[in-house]
C-alpha positions in Angstrom: 71.9 73.5 142.3 73.4 77.0 140.4 72.2 78.1 137.2 74.7 79.5 134.7 75.0 83.4 135.2 74.1 84.9 131.5 76.4 87.1 129.6 76.4 90.2 131.2 74.9 93.1 128.6 77.4 95.7 127.8 76.6 99.3 129.3 74.1 101.4 126.6 72.8 98.0 124.8 69.6 96.7 125.5 69.6 93.5 128.0 70.6 90.5 126.7 72.7 91.7 123.5 76.2 89.6 123.0 78.6 92.1 121.7 80.6 90.4 118.6 83.1 92.5 116.4 81.7 95.2 114.8 81.3 94.1 110.9 83.8 96.2 108.8 82.6 98.3 106.0 84.7 97.7 102.9 87.0 100.7 101.9 86.2 103.2 99.2 87.6 102.5 95.8 87.7 105.7 93.4 90.0 106.2 90.1 91.0 109.4 89.2 92.8 109.9 85.7 95.8 112.9 86.4 97.2 112.3 82.7 96.1 110.3 79.6 98.0 107.4 80.6 98.0 107.1 84.0 95.5 106.1 86.5 95.1 106.5 90.1 93.4 104.7 92.0 92.3 106.0 95.5 91.7 103.6 98.4 90.2 104.8 101.7 89.3 102.9 104.6 91.3 99.4 105.5 93.1 97.7 103.4 92.4 94.3 104.4 90.2 91.0 102.9 87.0 93.2 102.4 88.8 95.3 100.4 90.4 92.5 97.6 86.9 92.3 95.8 86.4 96.1 95.1 90.0 96.8 94.5 90.1 93.7 92.0 87.0 95.0 90.5 88.5 98.2 89.5 91.6 97.3 88.5 89.8 94.6 86.0 87.9 97.2 84.7 90.3 99.6 83.8 92.9 97.0 82.3 89.8 95.5 80.4 88.5 99.1 79.3 88.8 101.0 75.8 92.3 102.5 76.7 93.8 100.7 79.5 96.4 102.8 81.7 100.5 102.3 80.9 100.6 103.2 84.6 98.8 102.6 87.4 99.5 104.7 90.6 97.5 102.7 93.8 97.1 105.8 96.4 97.0 104.4 100.0 96.9 108.0 101.7 93.3 107.3 103.1 94.4 103.5 104.6 94.4 103.6 108.1 95.1 99.8 108.2 97.2 97.5 106.2 97.3 93.8 107.1 98.8 90.6 105.4 95.3 90.1 103.1 95.7 93.6 102.3 99.5 93.2 101.3 98.3 89.8 99.2 96.2 92.3 97.4 99.0 94.5 96.6 100.8 92.0 95.3 98.1 90.7 93.0 97.1 94.1 91.4 100.9 94.3 90.3 100.8 90.9 88.9 97.5 91.9 86.9 99.4 95.0 86.1 103.0 92.8 85.1 100.9 91.0 82.6 99.6 93.7 80.5 103.2 95.5 81.0 101.5 98.2 83.1 104.0 99.7 85.5 102.3 100.2 89.3 103.4 102.4 92.2 102.1 102.8 95.8 101.7 106.3 97.1 101.9 106.1 100.6 101.0 108.8 102.8 100.9 107.1 106.5 103.4 104.5 108.8 100.2 102.7 109.0 100.7 101.4 105.3 104.9 102.0 105.4 105.7 99.9 108.3 104.1 96.7 106.9 105.1 96.8 103.5 108.7 97.5 104.9 108.5 94.6 107.3 107.1 92.3 104.2 110.0 93.2 102.0 107.3 94.5 99.9 108.5 98.3 100.0 111.7 96.9 98.1 109.7 95.4 95.7 107.6 97.9 94.4 108.0 101.1 93.3 107.0 103.2 96.1 106.0 107.3 96.2 106.6 107.9 99.9 105.0 111.1 100.7 104.7 110.7 104.5 105.6 114.0 106.4 109.2 114.0 106.9 110.8 111.5 104.5 
């Protein structure tokens, strides 16, 4: 009778260590105020399900603050991956702003962000400032 073989350790890891997908850190979300009536929300990292909570929290704080912005620029230059959950979060931000009479502008700097927006049809739904080189 043969024994089933144990999972092979990954090179460089202690024996008995099984590999799994690395946890993804939530992106960093910061706010700038280029003009008194405009807030620029800068996202750096992956715009996935992990990004939803920090991004929605920042936008909610802006909208419920003492002087809510009339315009919000969602700066996605630092986003290196955008999936359907991230697209859904962008739609949620748009709806939050729309309900308050505020405008949303997506500031796009990479094809990693532009392509999912284009394929989903959201590129034409939102005001997009395309800052990719050569465009």
